[in-house]
N, C-alpha and C positions, 0 to 999 in steps of 0.2 A: 361879844363875837363880831368880827369885822363883816361889813356888808360884802357880799359876793359881787365881784366885778363882771362875772360872766353868767350866762343862763343856759338852761337846757333848751335845745333847739328842736322843734318838731319836724322840720324839713331842712336838716343842715346841708345836705348835698346841694339842693337848689339854692339855698342861701349863699353857699360858697361860690357857686357858679355866678350868681347875680353880682356878688362882690367882685369876682374875677372880671366880669364883663365891665363893670365900672372902672376897675383898674386899667383894663385894656383901653377903654374909651379915653381915659386920662393920659396914658402913656405908652400905648401899644403893647405888644406881647412881652417885652422885657419887664414891664410893670406888674405882670401877673405873678405874684409870689404867695405861697400858702400862708406865711405868717401874717401878712397884711390882710389877706382875704378873711382868715379867721378873726382877726381883730375887728374888722368891719362887721362880721356876722355876729360878734359878741360872744365867741367861745374861745376856749383855751386852744393854743396851737396844735396840741396833740389830737384834738378832736377831729381835725381834718383827715387824719390818716385812716379813719374808719371808712372814708368814702373815696379818697384819692391817695394812691401810693406815694406820689411825689408831685413836684411842681409840673412836670411834663404831663401828668395825668389830668391835673386841673386845667392846664393850658389847652389840652385837647378838647375838654368839655366847653371851655370858653370859646374856642375856635368854632365849635359847632353852634353855639348860641349866637356868635357874631354872624355866621353864615345864615342862620335862620332870620336874623334882623334884616340882613341884606335881601333875602328872598321876600320877606314881608313887604319891604320897601318897594321892591320891583313889582310885586303883585298889585299893590295899591296904585302904582303908576300906570300899570298896563291893563288894569281891569276894563272890560267892556269895550275894547278897541278892535278894529280889524287887524289882521296880521301885519301889515306894513306899518301902521301907526304903533302897534305894540312893539315892533322891533325898535322903532325910534324911541319909544318910552323906556325900553329896557336899557338901551345905550345911555340915554340922559340920566336915568335913575342910577345906573351903576357908577357913572362918572360923578354924579352928585353925592352918592353915598361916600365914595372915596374921599372927596373934598370936604364934605361936612362932618364925617366921622373917620378921620385918618387913623387914629389909634385902633379903633375897632376894625377898620379895613385891613390894616397891617396884621392884627391878630388873626383875622379870619383866614388869611393866606400864609400864615407862618408855619408852612408845612411843605414838604416836597412829595408827599404821598397823596395821590389822587383819591384814594379811599377815605382819607380824612376830610374831604370836602363834600361828602354825600351823606346819605342816611336820613332817618326820620328826624334826628336831632338838629340837622341842618336845614330842615324844611320850613317854609312859611306856613301861614294859617291854611292854605289850600292843600298842604301835604306835599308840595314839590319844592325842590331846591332851585336856586337861581339858575344853575346849569340846565336843570330839567325844563324850566320856564323858557329858556332860550331855545332848547331843542324843539319844544312844542310850538313855539312861534315860527321857527324855520319850517316845521312840518305844515303849519298854516299857510305860509307863503307858497309852498308847493301846491297845496289844495286850491289856493286862489289863483294859481297860474302866474304868480309873481316870481317864482323860482323854478327853473327847470328841474325836474326830478333827478336828472343825471348829475346836477351840481349840488344836490342836498347832502350826500354822504360826507361827513366830516366838516360841514360848513360851521358848525358850532365852535369847533377849535379855532377856526380862522377869525370868527367874529370875537369870541372871548379873548384871544391873544391880542387882537388889535385894541380892544376896549380896556383890557387890563393893563396893557402896555402904556397907553396914554394915561390912565389913572395913576399908575406908579410914577410916570414922568411929572405929573402935575403935583403930586404930593411929596415926592422924595427926590426927583431928578432935576435936570436943568430947567424944566418948565414951571417949577414951583413958584417962580417969581412973576408969572404972567398976571396981569390984572384979570378980574372976574370975567370982563367982557371978552378978553383975548382967550381965556380958557374955554369960554362958551363957543367962541368961533372955531377953536381947534376941535371941539367935540362935534360941531356941525360939519366941518370938513371931513372928519373921520366918518361920521354917519354917511355922508354923501358918497365916500369912497367905498364903504361897506355895501351900500345899496347897488352901486355900479358894479362892484366886484362879484356880487352874488348873481 
């Protein structure tokens, strides 16, 4: 009898998500395919369909896991800081994640549906998403007197748009050729603009 090449998996759904995250890390959202994820998980391709109807369903789960990694990274960088320093740490952390993990970053935002970027699966260890962390930080700026209350509504969209825009320009756009020191300077100038604009 030939030796079996695959095995029964006790937690196949999570194994497939982990495999999908690694695929995204290596090649972005286009690299996330069911057949390769099942191969990496050590199961036959049809086994994936018990957990994911199709590639889009696996990619949605991978997107949530990528967002959770982003949230965890931002939590680590912003822990135990006052609101102003936390905002700076969030911006630096977001830009850093995009540049250090471009495939995962692209996968995290491979959606046009805001609902796909939230929820428990997209949260970091503290149970909040990157977007929620930004909102709480801006609320902290209001509490500390660094942000006038009348300028708080919707400020998270302004900050997120600016930081995400620079991130995309640095990894996929015309700024991708900047030297690391130039990219850092661009991030610092953006931070200064955000703080002045708030």
